[in-house]
Legacy VTK file of the C-alpha trace (Angstrom):
# vtk DataFile Version 3.0
C-alpha trace
ASCII
DATASET POLYDATA
POINTS 317 float
18.680 60.985 -2.551
20.242 63.278 -4.647
19.300 67.497 -4.087
19.002 70.029 -6.200
17.364 70.768 -9.486
18.743 67.869 -12.105
16.253 67.101 -14.121
15.678 63.458 -15.992
12.464 64.010 -18.293
10.824 66.641 -20.466
7.227 66.255 -20.699
5.286 67.962 -23.775
1.647 69.479 -22.811
1.796 70.622 -26.340
-2.217 71.581 -25.850
-4.519 71.878 -23.705
-7.816 71.283 -26.456
-9.757 68.496 -24.888
-12.883 66.053 -25.867
-13.951 66.747 -22.223
-15.226 69.289 -19.657
-14.538 67.673 -16.386
-15.693 69.017 -13.008
-12.458 68.262 -11.647
-10.253 70.144 -14.120
-7.264 72.337 -13.769
-6.077 72.741 -16.766
-6.454 76.175 -18.237
-8.713 76.657 -21.371
-6.451 77.401 -24.566
-6.390 76.773 -28.481
-3.076 77.609 -28.603
-0.521 74.681 -30.029
2.998 73.925 -29.296
4.593 74.098 -32.715
6.191 70.878 -34.023
9.789 72.595 -34.733
9.850 74.309 -30.996
9.601 70.857 -29.835
11.803 69.323 -31.703
14.771 71.866 -31.598
14.052 71.938 -27.247
14.086 68.225 -27.418
17.625 68.231 -28.862
18.614 70.756 -26.794
17.898 68.758 -23.648
19.293 65.431 -24.903
22.863 67.605 -24.845
22.130 68.014 -21.601
22.049 64.273 -20.642
18.238 64.139 -20.549
16.708 61.063 -21.406
13.559 60.540 -20.565
10.390 61.840 -22.134
6.824 62.132 -21.797
3.287 63.942 -23.185
0.358 65.251 -21.345
-2.411 67.385 -22.199
-5.389 68.683 -22.432
-5.818 65.448 -24.544
-2.266 64.995 -26.415
-4.020 62.574 -29.003
-5.896 65.950 -30.122
-2.595 67.264 -31.866
-1.141 63.655 -32.982
1.507 65.792 -35.495
3.417 66.568 -32.543
3.081 62.998 -30.846
4.431 60.950 -33.980
7.218 63.702 -35.471
8.488 64.251 -31.184
8.475 61.148 -30.316
10.027 59.655 -34.222
12.994 62.279 -33.004
13.179 61.548 -29.633
14.444 57.271 -30.847
17.061 59.092 -33.413
17.873 61.321 -29.837
18.534 57.989 -27.851
15.498 59.393 -25.703
13.290 56.208 -23.258
9.612 57.191 -23.157
7.694 57.534 -20.285
3.874 57.625 -20.766
1.138 59.699 -22.788
-1.567 60.871 -20.647
-4.940 60.174 -22.584
-8.868 59.985 -21.398
-8.785 57.368 -23.983
-12.277 58.979 -25.258
-11.003 60.792 -28.021
-11.361 58.787 -31.166
-14.505 58.452 -33.068
-14.838 54.897 -34.091
-12.568 51.569 -34.249
-10.689 52.390 -37.421
-10.133 56.015 -35.829
-8.709 54.593 -32.780
-6.241 51.418 -34.966
-4.910 54.710 -37.302
-3.702 56.677 -34.353
-2.113 54.259 -32.377
-0.302 52.618 -35.103
0.983 56.033 -36.008
2.172 56.996 -32.532
3.907 53.195 -32.358
5.235 53.073 -35.978
6.809 56.390 -35.153
9.087 54.273 -32.427
6.951 55.633 -29.228
6.920 52.262 -26.521
6.109 53.706 -23.357
2.763 53.582 -21.423
-1.014 54.603 -22.497
-2.055 56.086 -19.531
-5.990 56.696 -18.634
-7.375 58.746 -16.458
-10.547 56.719 -15.015
-12.716 57.901 -12.424
-16.587 59.525 -11.786
-15.234 63.097 -13.436
-14.193 61.395 -16.605
-17.395 60.717 -18.672
-15.926 58.497 -21.090
-18.230 55.393 -21.412
-16.749 52.449 -19.873
-17.125 49.850 -22.585
-14.892 52.797 -24.863
-12.250 52.836 -22.659
-12.191 48.874 -22.766
-11.787 48.882 -26.708
-8.452 51.532 -26.350
-6.956 49.127 -23.643
-7.550 46.279 -25.878
-6.628 47.909 -29.116
-3.656 49.310 -27.319
-2.145 46.023 -25.670
-2.967 44.292 -28.980
-1.217 46.470 -31.361
2.199 46.911 -28.315
2.318 43.570 -27.736
2.609 44.490 -24.476
0.590 43.289 -21.801
1.676 46.214 -19.544
1.293 48.520 -22.292
-1.235 50.488 -20.422
-1.734 51.929 -17.005
-4.784 53.554 -14.762
-4.899 56.983 -12.710
-8.046 57.805 -10.826
-8.601 60.746 -8.621
-11.724 59.223 -6.627
-13.151 56.507 -6.024
-12.110 53.078 -7.418
-16.004 52.172 -8.491
-15.350 52.897 -12.408
-12.039 50.404 -12.376
-14.294 47.849 -11.244
-16.358 48.540 -13.735
-14.132 48.445 -16.155
-12.423 45.359 -14.904
-16.080 43.752 -15.161
-16.631 44.508 -18.847
-12.880 43.393 -19.460
-13.801 40.225 -17.426
-10.189 41.084 -15.551
-10.440 42.104 -11.666
-8.678 45.123 -9.735
-5.628 42.860 -7.549
-4.369 43.696 -4.017
-1.208 44.817 -5.660
-3.125 47.867 -8.057
-3.268 46.337 -11.011
-6.259 45.874 -13.380
-5.322 41.915 -14.200
-7.143 40.702 -17.405
-6.309 36.750 -18.270
-4.972 35.845 -21.608
-7.626 34.262 -24.226
-7.672 32.453 -27.372
-7.374 36.104 -29.346
-5.980 38.308 -27.061
-3.043 38.285 -24.795
-4.203 39.579 -21.698
-2.888 42.622 -20.255
-1.978 43.785 -16.111
-2.469 47.667 -16.157
-0.798 49.438 -13.321
-3.671 51.756 -11.645
-2.295 54.976 -9.439
-4.703 57.015 -7.190
-3.405 60.924 -7.317
-4.916 63.255 -4.716
-7.828 65.922 -5.914
-6.585 69.328 -5.496
-8.654 72.287 -4.934
-7.919 74.481 -7.976
-9.612 75.649 -10.942
-12.885 74.002 -11.733
-12.119 71.636 -8.723
-12.311 74.653 -6.072
-15.393 73.372 -4.119
-14.743 69.820 -4.829
-12.440 68.603 -1.788
-9.680 70.486 0.996
-7.213 68.205 1.298
-6.602 69.446 5.093
-5.855 66.428 7.400
-4.349 65.118 10.732
-0.714 64.479 9.021
2.177 66.084 6.600
3.422 64.497 3.911
6.490 62.403 3.729
9.372 65.111 2.532
10.995 63.840 -0.899
12.441 67.209 -1.910
9.892 66.945 -5.024
11.390 64.096 -6.330
8.258 62.364 -6.942
6.503 65.019 -9.512
9.793 67.212 -9.902
12.773 66.702 -11.948
10.937 67.988 -14.897
10.874 70.211 -17.629
7.519 70.566 -18.165
6.669 72.789 -21.435
2.968 74.227 -22.087
1.456 75.065 -25.247
2.947 78.343 -24.968
6.251 77.138 -24.866
6.682 78.338 -20.873
8.360 75.605 -19.107
7.489 74.464 -15.404
10.289 72.547 -12.902
7.554 69.980 -12.436
4.626 68.624 -13.624
2.044 68.836 -9.982
-0.654 71.347 -9.794
0.848 74.014 -9.009
2.598 74.010 -12.276
-0.425 76.126 -13.596
0.716 78.999 -11.695
2.583 81.615 -13.604
5.253 81.946 -10.481
6.510 78.389 -11.521
7.336 79.571 -14.810
11.509 79.287 -15.419
11.796 80.203 -18.557
10.141 79.604 -22.448
11.730 77.819 -24.960
11.279 80.819 -27.458
13.692 82.593 -25.696
15.568 80.592 -24.445
17.978 77.621 -24.363
17.293 74.212 -22.089
20.737 75.006 -20.216
19.726 78.647 -20.070
16.157 77.712 -18.651
17.456 74.890 -16.021
20.251 77.676 -14.477
16.972 79.974 -13.961
15.171 77.413 -12.284
18.138 76.520 -9.627
18.522 80.147 -9.273
15.067 80.720 -8.057
14.721 81.337 -4.494
11.472 79.279 -3.796
13.051 76.410 -6.310
16.010 76.091 -4.678
14.798 75.809 -1.458
11.978 73.101 -2.180
14.788 71.003 -4.172
17.451 71.592 -1.691
15.645 71.795 1.439
11.859 70.639 0.908
8.381 72.293 1.244
8.822 71.379 5.061
11.426 74.278 5.416
9.131 76.072 3.309
6.424 75.599 5.883
8.691 77.080 9.034
9.605 79.596 6.764
5.718 80.970 6.124
5.225 80.392 9.584
7.483 82.283 11.024
6.346 85.147 8.170
2.299 84.587 9.179
2.486 83.792 12.967
-0.919 84.536 13.238
-2.024 81.712 10.633
-2.355 77.991 12.098
-1.802 75.712 9.288
-3.272 72.478 9.460
-1.356 69.482 8.281
-2.143 67.781 4.502
-0.117 64.523 3.036
-0.838 66.633 -0.617
2.763 68.042 -0.669
1.295 69.407 -4.234
-1.403 70.775 -3.033
0.803 72.488 -0.312
3.096 73.659 -2.593
-0.097 75.342 -4.893
-1.114 76.818 -1.503
2.097 78.510 -0.265
2.596 80.164 -3.542
-1.367 81.834 -3.409
-0.788 82.851 -0.063
2.862 84.569 -1.118
5.686 82.805 0.336
7.764 84.288 -1.916
7.603 87.632 -0.126
8.256 85.427 2.815
11.786 84.601 1.193
13.103 87.747 1.397
12.626 87.854 4.890
14.197 84.387 5.928
LINES 1 318
317 0 1 2 3 4 5 6 7 8 9 10 11 12 13 14 15 16 17 18 19 20 21 22 23 24 25 26 27 28 29 30 31 32 33 34 35 36 37 38 39 40 41 42 43 44 45 46 47 48 49 50 51 52 53 54 55 56 57 58 59 60 61 62 63 64 65 66 67 68 69 70 71 72 73 74 75 76 77 78 79 80 81 82 83 84 85 86 87 88 89 90 91 92 93 94 95 96 97 98 99 100 101 102 103 104 105 106 107 108 109 110 111 112 113 114 115 116 117 118 119 120 121 122 123 124 125 126 127 128 129 130 131 132 133 134 135 136 137 138 139 140 141 142 143 144 145 146 147 148 149 150 151 152 153 154 155 156 157 158 159 160 161 162 163 164 165 166 167 168 169 170 171 172 173 174 175 176 177 178 179 180 181 182 183 184 185 186 187 188 189 190 191 192 193 194 195 196 197 198 199 200 201 202 203 204 205 206 207 208 209 210 211 212 213 214 215 216 217 218 219 220 221 222 223 224 225 226 227 228 229 230 231 232 233 234 235 236 237 238 239 240 241 242 243 244 245 246 247 248 249 250 251 252 253 254 255 256 257 258 259 260 261 262 263 264 265 266 267 268 269 270 271 272 273 274 275 276 277 278 279 280 281 282 283 284 285 286 287 288 289 290 291 292 293 294 295 296 297 298 299 300 301 302 303 304 305 306 307 308 309 310 311 312 313 314 315 316
């Protein structure tokens, strides 16, 4: 495993606007949008540094279709590969609206996955999610062109499988067999932890009996995550919404300068080189009276340490 902060993906959250108001959401409420021109400029800088993967999140990114299309089209010209577009699959008004938007993205060159958040918190009708999935697979011609994430139970996913005449198999995939007018689909399912941040503050407390497996933030990390204000974070985890995690701003700095600033940040340098568990030990020495309980959620723990002032402890290391 390579240590250190060496981002391989740029991920844009060009808008925080959303058609939903979910009880577990930790995304800030804002009408600010990242200008297309600024996104294109940063995209080019990142490619010059060797970064070659691109993804989109939000908010609901489909509410800013102009950004998705323009950036995807330029990404193809620059030689990027695509990761995914996160969506709640409930933003469209009708079938024509859905097909027009998807065709625009596909024609721009996007060939990654459409990743849908499906759980009890998202109040999108299952039939509407099914319509999105079927339409996306038909238009892309890829049976694995959609994927799914959830944070609570599998109940809604099983209901979705029933509506699609498919099933959730043991390999954590929703599989729908082909029919005479449909190629079928195979959607990977990923569970993400519910973090008690923002509106979800009273919904879950992810302390447990075991510590997470150290991965030096290779999972949600190694990303230049750009928010609608142009702020850049070194990961797309829950802690990315904290101001302490800002490593630069694309209005004021080039990608090269932002990466250099991240590598000089003592907290970030420790996470990527020594790991979060090393920071745990520093925090315990700094606050010997506090008894930390184990947690399997490293994103939550990163957020927790920063909210508790771990950066001040690094000076006492």
